N, C-alpha and C positions, 0 to 999 in steps of 0.2 A: 257439462256434457262429458260422456265417457271418453277417456283417452284412446279408446280403441277405434274411434270414429275415422281416423285417417286410413284404416284398413279398407275403407269403402272405395278407395281409389281404384278405378278400372272395373268396379262392379257394374254389372248390367242390370238395370232396375227399370221395371215397368210399373207405372202408376195409373190407376183409373181415376176419373173425376179430377183430372189434373189442370183444368182451366181456371179454377178459383180455389180459395180457401186452403184447407189442409193440403190438398193435392198439389196446388201450385207452389205453396211455401215449401213443402217437402222437396219438390223437384229442384227448386233453386238452392236449397241447403245442401242436398246431395251433390248437385253439380259443383258446389264450392269445395266439396271433398274429393272431387275427381271422378265421381260416378258417371257412367254413360247411361243415358236415359231414353225411355220410350214413354211418351205421354199420350194417354187415351182419354177421350171424353167428348162431350158436346161443345158447342161454341168454338168452331174452328179458328176464328180470328184470335180469340183469347188463348187458345192452345199455342198458336203460332207465336204470340207475344211471349208466353212463358218459355217456349223453346228457344227464342232468340236470347233470352236472359240466361238460359242454361248452357248456351254455347253450341258451336258447330258440331254437327253429327247427331243432334237430338232428333229422335224419330217422333212423328206426330200421326195419330190416326183418329179420325172422327168416328165415334161409336156410341150407340145407345146400348148400355149394358143390359137392358131388359130384353134385348134381341140376341139370342144365343148364337145365331150364325154370324152376326156382326162381331160379337165378342171373339169367337174362334178366329175369324179373319184378322182382326186387329192384333190379337196376341201372337198369332203365328207370324204376321208381318213384322211385328216389333222384334220378335226373337230372330227372325231372319236378318233384319237390319242391324242388330247388335251382335250377331253371331252367337246367340243363345241368351238365356236369362238366368241370373243368379238370385234375384229378388223380385217378387211381385207384391204390390200393395193394392188390395181391393178396397178402394176408398170412396167410390162414387155413391152418392146418396142424396135423398131429398127428405123433407119433413112436411107433414100435413097435420091438422089437428081438428078436434071437435068430437062431441058425443057420437058414439057409433050409430045410434038410432037416427041421428039427424045428418050425419056427414054423408055426402054423395059417395056412392059405391066406388065410382071411378077414382076419386082422390085416395080412398083407402087402398084400393087395388094397386094403384101405381107405386105406393110406398113399398108394398110387398114385392112387386115385380122388379123394382130398381134396387132397393136396399137389401133384400134377401135373395131373390132369384138371381139378380145381377152379380152378387158376390159368389153364389154357387156356380154360375156360368163362368165367371172369371177364374175361380179356383180350378174348375174342371179343365178348362182350356190351358191353364198355366202348369198344371201338375206334370205333364210329360216333359216339358222343358226344364222344370225345376228338378225332376228326378235325374235328368242327365247331368246337371251341374251340382247335385246334392245341395240345393239352394234353400231359400227361406221365403215363406209365404206369410204375409201379414194382412189380416182382415180387420178393417176399422169398424168396430161396433160403437158402443156408447155407454155412458152410465145408465142409460135407459134399458140396457140389457138386463140389469140387475134390480133397478129401483124404478117402479112403474107408478103412473098416476092417471087420473081421469082425463079424458080428452086427448090422450096420446096412444090410443090402442094400436093403431097401425104401426107407428114408429117403434113403440116398445116391443110389439110382437116380432117385427122384423129384426130388430137389434138383438133380442133374446135368441132368435133363430141364428143370427150370425155367430153369437157366442157358442151355441150348441154345435153348429157346423164346424167351427174351428176346433173345438175339443174333440169331435169325432175324427176330423182329418189328421189331427196331431198323432193319434194312435195309428191310423191307417197308413200314414206316410213315414212313420218312424223307421220301419225296415228298409226304406228306400233312401234314407239320408236326408229327407226334407223336413225341416223344422217349421212349425206352424205357430204363429202368434196371434193374439187378439188384443185390440186396443180399446180402452174405455175413456171417453172424454166427457167432462161436464160442458157447460156452455163456453165456447171459445169465440174470440173476436173474429168472426168470419162474415162473409156476405150473407150466408144463410141466416145466421143469428141476428145480424143487423136488420135484414129485411123483416124478420119476424117482430123485432122490437118496434119497427116503424109501422107495420101493417096489421099486426095481430094483437090488439090490445088485451083481448081475453087471455092469451097465453102469457103476456107480460104481467097481468094481474095475478095469475097463478104463480109465476116465478117470485113475485113480491112476497107471497105468503110462505115460500120455502125458507128453511134456515139459510142464512146468508152464504155459508160455505157451499151450499148446493145451488142456490139461485143466482149467484153473481156471474158476470161474464169474465172469463180469464183471458189473459193475453195469449196470442197464438204462438209467438216465437219460442217461449220455453216449452210449450207442448211439442213443437217441432224438434227441439233439442232432444226431448225424451224419445221421440220416434226414431231419430237418427241413431241414438245410442242403442235402442232396442234392436234395430236392424243390424248394427255392427255386432251386437252380442247374441243375436238370434234368440231373443227372449220369448218365453211362453205367453207372458202377459205384460202389458204396460198400461199406465194411466196418467192422465194429467187433469187436475193436480195429482201428484204422486200418492198422497195419503189415501186416495180413493181405493187403492188395492187392499188396504187394511180393512175397508168396509165390506168387502165381498163376503167374508164368512158370516156377516151379520144380516145378510139380505132377508132372511125369513123374519127377523125381528121387525123389519120395516113393512112387512106384509101382515102384521098382526091385526087382529080384529079391532083393537083399540085405535090404531092409526088409520085403519080403513074408515072407521066411524067418524074420526076427526075430518078426514078428507071429504067424506060424503056430505058433510054440513055445507060445503061450498057448492055442491052440484046444482041445486035448484037455481041459484043466482047465475051460475055459469051457463046453464041452459037458456035462461031468459036472455042473457046477453048475446049468446050465440044466435038465438032466433031473431034478435033485433038486428044483428049484423047481416044475417041472411036476407031480411026484409029490405035493408038499405042497399046491399051490395051484391046479393046473389049468393047461392050456396057454395059455388066454387071459390069465390073470394073470401068467404067466411072460413073455409077450410085450409087455404093455401095462399102463399104470397104470389104476387104477379109473376116474378121470375120463375118460381117453381111451376106455376101453371103453364107458362110458356115452354120451359124446357121439358117438362114431363108430358106435355100434350093433354093437359086436363081441361 
């Protein structure tokens, strides 16, 4: 971890999607460095548990990031509780999957509403507070922002949008002293990934066909180390595993006609398997895990 991490002591940090996974782990790690925290997300009880582990004075707001009014209220309340905001991490997100022609519209729609519009709403509400503190905004995208695949059209479109949004905001906010970063992760050991491993066999079959470096599940803790260092250093981009940043200039190579044809060979079997799961469990269960359906209202 960067030796600059202790400079986070006293920093006022708001994190969305803080009840589980990356958001919860990041909150606890930042608290250990003396940061003051505002935790935003669904699952109020889980948020409260994370807040207890983060220490006295941690602010909690239950909020659906796809609702702009809720986002404004939560971020303004968090800023008031902490006396301002120095860092905002737009982390909340879900994943669904399936061929576009077969996936229910609502499951596709909710990914865009939460993963892309939710980040935009968070950024817009946070910017006035960050301009006052000349702070740092970090948007959590994904390796899927740059490298796409069949069956993940909603997730890839949303995360590519988060990357583009971040790059635009970086230029817009530079005159006002706000630095903007974007994070790219491969599969991390979180509830979202474990749920998919257990409930989405088609997605796991697709991962098995990926090169091991891309398809394996990586530990969460070193990824959080990287995020903490990136916040301390106000980085433009970060990734875990770290080598992924070196792949970004090669993204068009991975969208070559040759590789697209290789991927297309698996599509007919994937569609048959998806249709089988729809017949057994219903179209919603084929597209999203039980926890995702519950939290996203699918």
